[in-house]
KESEVEX-813538 format. One record per atom (N, C-alpha, C): x, y, z. Coordinates in steps of 0.05 Angstrom, whole numbers, padded with zeros to 5 digits, always signed. Layout:
<atoms>
XYZ;...
</atoms>
This chain:
<atoms>
+00015-00023+00000;-00004-00001-00002;+00014+00027+00004;+00012+00045-00017;+00025+00073-00012;+00004+00095-00014;+00011+00109+00007;-00007+00127+00015;+00007+00160+00005;-00010+00171-00007;+00002+00195-00017;-00014+00221-00010;+00004+00245+00002;-00019+00264+00015;-00006+00292-00004;-00022+00299-00014;-00015+00328-00025;-00038+00350-00031;-00030+00378-00031;-00048+00396-00031;-00052+00401-00065;-00037+00391-00085;-00039+00396-00113;-00044+00376-00127;-00058+00354-00134;-00056+00337-00144;-00051+00338-00175;-00029+00327-00188;-00024+00330-00212;-00041+00319-00227;-00040+00317-00255;-00060+00306-00277;-00063+00279-00276;-00045+00260-00267;-00048+00234-00264;-00067+00227-00241;-00058+00241-00218;-00077+00237-00196;-00105+00243-00197;-00107+00273-00209;-00135+00277-00213;-00149+00262-00233;-00136+00247-00254;-00149+00228-00268;-00162+00204-00251;-00144+00191-00235;-00155+00172-00217;-00175+00177-00199;-00172+00202-00193;-00196+00214-00169;-00224+00217-00185;-00218+00223-00210;-00243+00221-00228;-00255+00196-00235;-00235+00177-00238;-00247+00151-00244;-00257+00137-00220;-00242+00140-00194;-00250+00132-00173;-00288+00142-00166;-00285+00168-00165;-00308+00182-00165;-00334+00171-00182;-00329+00171-00209;-00349+00159-00225;-00352+00127-00223;-00338+00106-00214;-00340+00080-00202;-00360+00078-00180;-00350+00099-00162;-00372+00102-00135;-00399+00110-00141;-00403+00126-00160;-00425+00142-00162;-00440+00125-00178;-00428+00103-00198;-00447+00085-00211;-00459+00063-00196;-00441+00057-00175;-00443+00033-00156;-00466+00048-00135;-00463+00070-00129;-00478+00074-00102;-00504+00091-00116;-00508+00101-00135;-00529+00113-00151;-00535+00140-00145;-00506+00157-00139;-00502+00184-00131;-00492+00199-00153;-00488+00222-00147;-00474+00243-00157;-00449+00257-00143;-00429+00244-00128;-00416+00252-00115;-00395+00268-00131;-00378+00287-00117;-00361+00294-00129;-00339+00305-00115;-00311+00300-00122;-00290+00312-00106;-00286+00345-00106;-00283+00358-00081;-00280+00391-00087;-00251+00396-00099;-00239+00386-00114;-00215+00397-00126;-00209+00426-00132;-00227+00441-00137;-00230+00465-00145;-00213+00488-00114;-00223+00468-00089;-00219+00482-00067;-00186+00481-00064;-00178+00494-00041;-00152+00494-00030;-00160+00469-00011;-00151+00449-00016;-00154+00421-00002;-00132+00411+00003;-00135+00385+00021;-00114+00372+00029;-00125+00344+00021;-00108+00326+00000;-00117+00302-00010;-00096+00275+00001;-00113+00254+00010;-00102+00236+00022;-00108+00211+00000;-00088+00196-00008;-00100+00183-00031;-00078+00153-00022;-00097+00129-00022;-00084+00107-00023;-00083+00091-00043;-00063+00079-00049;-00055+00065-00070;-00046+00040-00068;-00053+00017-00086;-00044-00010-00087;-00036-00016-00116;-00009-00014-00118;+00005-00008-00145;-00001+00019-00155;-00014+00015-00179;-00022+00032-00198;-00054+00039-00193;-00069+00023-00175;-00095+00030-00169;-00104+00044-00144;-00115+00070-00148;-00123+00085-00128;-00150+00064-00112;-00146+00063-00092;-00168+00045-00071;-00187+00070-00058;-00173+00084-00046;-00192+00101-00034;-00180+00135-00031;-00195+00149-00022;-00184+00179-00026;-00203+00195-00004;-00190+00209+00005;-00200+00235+00027;-00193+00259+00019;-00211+00276+00012;-00200+00304+00007;-00217+00319+00029;-00205+00341+00040;-00210+00357+00054;-00204+00387+00054;-00220+00404+00069;-00216+00430+00070;-00227+00448+00085;-00218+00466+00101;-00218+00485+00123;-00248+00499+00112;-00264+00497+00136;-00292+00517+00134;-00285+00539+00151;-00273+00533+00171;-00264+00555+00190;-00241+00548+00205;-00231+00561+00227;-00203+00553+00239;-00203+00525+00249;-00227+00512+00255;-00222+00487+00271;-00238+00465+00258;-00253+00471+00238;-00273+00449+00223;-00262+00446+00196;-00257+00417+00182;-00252+00418+00164;-00276+00397+00146;-00287+00403+00125;-00313+00387+00105;-00291+00370+00090;-00299+00341+00098;-00288+00319+00085;-00300+00307+00070;-00293+00297+00042;-00301+00285+00023;-00288+00251+00020;-00298+00234+00018;-00281+00209+00016;-00305+00188+00002;-00286+00169-00009;-00298+00148-00026;-00279+00127-00028;-00283+00096-00025;-00265+00074-00031;-00280+00060-00048;-00263+00047-00069;-00274+00028-00090;-00296+00003-00075;-00316-00001-00088;-00339-00016-00078;-00321-00047-00068;-00302-00056-00087;-00295-00080-00075;-00270-00082-00056;-00267-00054-00047;-00251-00050-00028;-00256-00039+00000;-00282-00041+00002;-00295-00028+00025;-00288-00049+00048;-00297-00033+00081;-00291-00049+00101;-00267-00069+00103;-00252-00053+00092;-00221-00066+00094;-00197-00047+00112;-00215-00019+00125;-00196-00003+00133;-00182+00015+00121;-00185+00027+00095;-00175+00036+00082;-00177+00067+00087;-00209+00073+00086;-00209+00095+00092;-00201+00106+00125;-00206+00085+00140;-00196+00091+00171;-00169+00102+00170;-00152+00089+00155;-00124+00095+00150;-00116+00123+00135;-00137+00136+00117;-00134+00159+00111;-00142+00175+00133;-00161+00175+00149;-00174+00194+00169;-00153+00195+00187;-00141+00174+00200;-00116+00176+00215;-00096+00188+00208;-00089+00192+00181;-00073+00204+00169;-00075+00231+00174;-00099+00240+00165;-00105+00269+00166;-00112+00276+00188;-00121+00261+00215;-00123+00272+00243;-00094+00273+00257;-00080+00260+00245;-00055+00257+00263;-00040+00290+00266;-00047+00308+00238;-00032+00333+00237;-00054+00353+00250;-00077+00346+00254;-00099+00366+00260;-00117+00352+00286;-00105+00341+00304;-00117+00333+00329;-00144+00347+00342;-00137+00377+00340;-00166+00388+00349;-00184+00400+00336;-00182+00389+00309;-00199+00395+00286;-00224+00377+00289;-00246+00388+00284;-00267+00375+00276;-00279+00364+00253;-00285+00343+00244;-00284+00340+00213;-00316+00331+00209;-00322+00347+00188;-00352+00346+00177;-00356+00334+00156;-00373+00310+00146;-00376+00290+00132;-00405+00292+00115;-00408+00301+00093;-00426+00302+00082;-00432+00276+00064;-00454+00262+00068;-00461+00231+00056;-00490+00231+00044;-00494+00224+00021;-00518+00221+00008;-00536+00205+00021;-00561+00208+00025;-00581+00193+00044;-00585+00163+00030;-00582+00155+00004;-00582+00132-00003;-00558+00116-00007;-00535+00134+00002;-00507+00112+00001;-00510+00107+00023;-00517+00080+00029;-00516+00064+00054;-00489+00058+00064;-00471+00047+00045;-00443+00045+00053;-00429+00069+00070;-00437+00094+00055;-00427+00113+00072;-00437+00119+00100;-00463+00116+00102;-00480+00122+00124;-00469+00102+00143;-00465+00077+00136;-00456+00058+00160;-00430+00056+00168;-00413+00073+00149;-00384+00078+00161;-00384+00098+00175;-00399+00120+00178;-00397+00144+00190;-00410+00129+00215;-00433+00121+00220;-00441+00113+00238;-00424+00087+00256;-00412+00072+00249;-00395+00057+00256;-00370+00072+00270;-00366+00098+00259;-00338+00117+00271;-00355+00130+00299;-00382+00129+00299;-00401+00145+00321;-00394+00176+00313;-00398+00178+00288;-00399+00208+00284;-00426+00212+00288;-00433+00243+00296;-00454+00253+00297;-00470+00264+00285;-00490+00256+00276;-00516+00271+00253;-00515+00299+00264;-00511+00320+00244;-00518+00350+00247;-00540+00357+00234;-00548+00352+00210;-00569+00368+00194;-00570+00350+00157;-00588+00354+00152;-00590+00350+00123;-00600+00368+00103;-00583+00372+00082;-00593+00397+00060;-00603+00380+00035;-00622+00393+00025;-00634+00384+00002;-00623+00402-00026;-00618+00385-00050;-00608+00398-00068;-00638+00396-00089;-00648+00421-00095;-00670+00423-00113;-00667+00433-00141;-00682+00425-00156;-00679+00437-00185;-00709+00440-00197;-00704+00460-00219;-00730+00475-00228;-00722+00478-00259;-00743+00461-00278;-00735+00468-00308;-00748+00498-00311;-00731+00508-00331;-00741+00532-00337;-00757+00532-00368;-00786+00536-00362;-00801+00531-00391;-00812+00551-00401;-00822+00551-00429;-00820+00573-00444;-00848+00592-00430;-00862+00580-00417;-00883+00598-00400;-00871+00618-00377;-00873+00636-00368;-00866+00643-00346;-00877+00641-00317;-00902+00628-00320;-00911+00624-00298;-00901+00606-00277;-00914+00605-00247;-00897+00591-00229;-00926+00585-00210;-00922+00565-00193;-00948+00566-00171;-00945+00581-00154;-00931+00603-00155;-00935+00631-00133;-00954+00645-00150;-00957+00649-00172;-00973+00667-00188;-01005+00679-00167;-01018+00660-00163;-01046+00666-00153;-01045+00676-00129;-01068+00695-00126;-01069+00707-00100;-01046+00716-00089;-01029+00728-00103;-01011+00739-00092;-01011+00778-00104;-01020+00794-00083;-01025+00817-00090;-01001+00833-00078;-00978+00822-00067;-00955+00839-00059;-00940+00844-00090;-00938+00823-00107;-00924+00831-00126;-00923+00848-00147;-00953+00866-00147;-00964+00884-00165;-00941+00913-00147;-00938+00912-00127;-00918+00936-00120;-00883+00926-00121;-00882+00904-00135;-00852+00902-00127;-00842+00904-00155;-00813+00915-00156;-00795+00916-00183;-00773+00906-00173;-00758+00899-00196;-00733+00882-00192;-00712+00895-00213;-00685+00892-00200;-00662+00900-00213;-00644+00879-00215;-00621+00885-00232;-00595+00865-00234;-00573+00880-00238;-00553+00867-00230;-00527+00875-00234;-00504+00850-00232;-00484+00853-00243;-00463+00831-00243;-00439+00844-00223;-00434+00821-00210;-00411+00829-00181;-00391+00822-00197;-00365+00826-00180;-00337+00816-00184;-00335+00785-00195;-00345+00773-00184;-00345+00744-00194;-00361+00737-00219;-00378+00753-00230;-00388+00754-00253;-00410+00739-00252;-00425+00739-00225;-00453+00724-00218;-00469+00749-00218;-00495+00749-00222;-00518+00761-00225;-00533+00764-00198;-00528+00790-00194;-00548+00800-00168;-00575+00807-00168;-00597+00802-00158;-00620+00810-00164;-00634+00829-00137;-00637+00851-00139;-00646+00861-00115;-00681+00868-00124;-00694+00869-00098;-00726+00869-00098;-00732+00898-00083;-00749+00911-00096;-00761+00937-00084;-00785+00938-00081;-00796+00949-00062;-00829+00958-00057;-00828+00981-00055;-00845+00996-00070;-00845+01030-00070;-00827+01044-00065;-00800+01028-00083;-00775+01038-00083;-00755+01033-00060;-00773+01014-00040;-00753+01009-00020;-00742+00982-00019;-00712+00980-00016;-00701+00949-00022;-00714+00929+00004;-00722+00913-00010;-00733+00891+00011;-00725+00865+00012;-00706+00857-00008;-00694+00835-00008;-00679+00833-00034;-00668+00803-00039;-00647+00801-00057;-00639+00771-00062;-00627+00754-00084;-00615+00734-00091;-00592+00734-00112;-00576+00708-00113;-00557+00720-00132;-00559+00691-00152;-00548+00699-00171;-00548+00669-00193;-00518+00670-00199;-00513+00641-00198;-00485+00633-00206;-00491+00619-00239;-00482+00630-00261;-00485+00621-00282;-00469+00598-00292;-00473+00575-00296;-00453+00552-00312;-00463+00553-00338;-00455+00531-00349;-00458+00525-00377;-00480+00516-00389;-00493+00503-00367;-00527+00489-00378;-00544+00500-00348;-00535+00508-00331;-00546+00512-00309;-00545+00533-00291;-00561+00540-00276;-00561+00568-00257;-00560+00561-00230;-00546+00568-00215;-00549+00564-00182;-00559+00589-00169;-00581+00588-00156;-00590+00605-00140;-00582+00605-00114;-00576+00628-00101;-00568+00622-00073;-00572+00654-00062;-00570+00655-00040;-00572+00684-00023;-00599+00695-00025;-00616+00678-00029;-00648+00688-00031;-00657+00694+00001;-00663+00721+00003;-00668+00730+00030;-00685+00754+00028;-00708+00759+00044;-00717+00783+00055;-00705+00796+00076;-00708+00822+00077;-00704+00841+00098;-00714+00830+00121;-00698+00829+00148;-00711+00815+00166;-00733+00826+00183;-00737+00859+00181;-00762+00868+00193;-00784+00860+00173;-00781+00855+00149;-00809+00855+00129;-00815+00817+00125;-00800+00805+00141;-00807+00782+00139;-00836+00766+00146;-00848+00750+00139;-00875+00733+00153;-00899+00755+00138;-00890+00769+00119;-00917+00787+00104;-00924+00773+00077;-00909+00757+00070;-00913+00743+00040;-00900+00753+00023;-00876+00775+00026;-00857+00781+00006;-00838+00760-00003;-00827+00742+00012;-00818+00716-00002;-00830+00706-00019;-00856+00701-00020;-00871+00685-00040;-00867+00707-00066;-00876+00730-00062;-00873+00753-00089;-00858+00757-00099;-00827+00756-00086;-00808+00768-00092;-00796+00742-00109;-00794+00714-00101;-00789+00690-00113;-00810+00694-00140;-00828+00696-00139;-00849+00692-00166;-00839+00715-00182;-00830+00734-00172;-00820+00761-00193;-00794+00754-00207;-00776+00742-00193;-00747+00727-00203;-00756+00710-00226;-00769+00686-00214;-00776+00668-00237;-00795+00678-00260;-00811+00697-00256;-00820+00709-00279;-00800+00721-00301;-00783+00741-00284;-00762+00753-00301;-00744+00740-00312;-00732+00713-00299;-00713+00699-00310;-00725+00683-00333;-00744+00667-00334;-00757+00648-00346;-00766+00666-00376;-00772+00695-00367;-00780+00709-00395;-00756+00716-00414;-00731+00712-00401;-00711+00716-00419;-00712+00704-00441;-00701+00712-00464;-00695+00696-00491;-00684+00671-00484;-00684+00655-00502;-00674+00627-00496;-00638+00629-00494;-00632+00639-00511;-00604+00637-00512;-00594+00661-00490;-00602+00676-00470;-00592+00687-00444;-00603+00671-00425;-00617+00652-00423;-00620+00637-00396;-00614+00608-00402;-00610+00596-00377;-00610+00562-00373;-00630+00548-00374;-00625+00522-00382;-00653+00504-00380;-00659+00493-00355;-00649+00500-00333;-00652+00486-00307;-00637+00509-00284;-00654+00513-00260;-00644+00523-00235;-00638+00507-00218;-00620+00513-00200;-00610+00491-00179;-00613+00510-00154;-00615+00499-00133;-00611+00515-00109;-00608+00494-00083;-00599+00504-00063;-00589+00479-00039;-00604+00498-00015;-00624+00482+00001;-00632+00493+00022;-00634+00472+00048;-00627+00480+00075;-00631+00464+00090;-00654+00446+00102;-00650+00424+00109;-00681+00405+00111;-00689+00414+00136;-00675+00435+00148;-00692+00439+00177;-00705+00467+00166;-00706+00481+00145;-00716+00506+00141;-00746+00499+00124;-00768+00488+00138;-00786+00472+00126;-00809+00499+00108;-00806+00525+00119;-00817+00537+00104;-00802+00544+00086;-00781+00550+00080;-00769+00550+00053;-00770+00531+00031;-00766+00502+00044;-00773+00478+00025;-00801+00481+00014;-00820+00488+00033;-00841+00489+00020;-00851+00507+00000;-00839+00537+00004;-00839+00555-00015;-00823+00547-00040;-00799+00534-00043;-00788+00522-00066;-00809+00506-00086;-00818+00485-00063;-00832+00464-00075;-00855+00478-00091;-00869+00499-00079;-00892+00515-00094;-00893+00529-00121;-00864+00539-00115;-00854+00552-00134;-00842+00531-00161;-00844+00501-00159;-00835+00487-00182;-00815+00474-00178;-00800+00478-00153;-00770+00464-00147;-00783+00432-00139;-00764+00416-00149;-00764+00390-00139;-00740+00379-00120;-00739+00364-00103;-00719+00353-00091;-00707+00335-00105;-00680+00336-00113;-00661+00318-00133;-00649+00301-00120;-00634+00310-00093;-00622+00287-00076;-00613+00302-00047;-00612+00292-00028;-00610+00306-00001;-00585+00296+00008;-00571+00314+00028;-00542+00307+00034;-00543+00309+00068;-00538+00290+00082;-00533+00292+00113;-00500+00291+00118;-00502+00310+00138;-00478+00318+00149;-00474+00306+00176;-00453+00295+00179;-00444+00278+00205;-00414+00294+00217;-00416+00299+00239;-00392+00313+00257;-00373+00289+00268;-00352+00288+00262;-00331+00271+00277;-00309+00289+00290;
</atoms>
């Protein structure tokens, strides 16, 4: 066995990680991906030229690391992942390790439970197709939308920021991160003193109407978002707007 640790995986290591990722995704029926674009620590376990297991981690704050790991289906329950975690924990003995795992990935959940990791929370990944029609399930009976306006601008990261105004007063905002074929909605919020008045429904309806009304070559076919499973009002709002849960991640703390 050969354990490799690096902060900058080269072309060969990256290719091996992608292959491991694809193999595990097919076996577990998930869409897992290593966060190689982050400033991360990579712990890789090889047998000859074959990558058996990998653990990728990055700091989310000064004493917490978010960790992503997987092991070849035929090499599980042999202690490979434990070896990688011990290697990481050796240099960060006072650090907490946060592991996201897909709810339908039984092997991943069994591993974390065997480690006696503590369940923290669940996040839902939701998606909505962008139809030709600009209507959403939020339109009917929403009088607030008649008094709302929306404006947009691009920030320094080339993301589109939307601001909502009621009677020329700013009441909320959201942002879109545009990818090749999809857009990621994040940061949707209403000003705290104005919450609980139906403005969230009205603003989301206005955003969807504005975005879906764009010419086809100026918008993506799908909008994605991420929301905490504990935020039941937000989940309900997004479902009413036509978003569907694509998959869910549970987070465990070790």
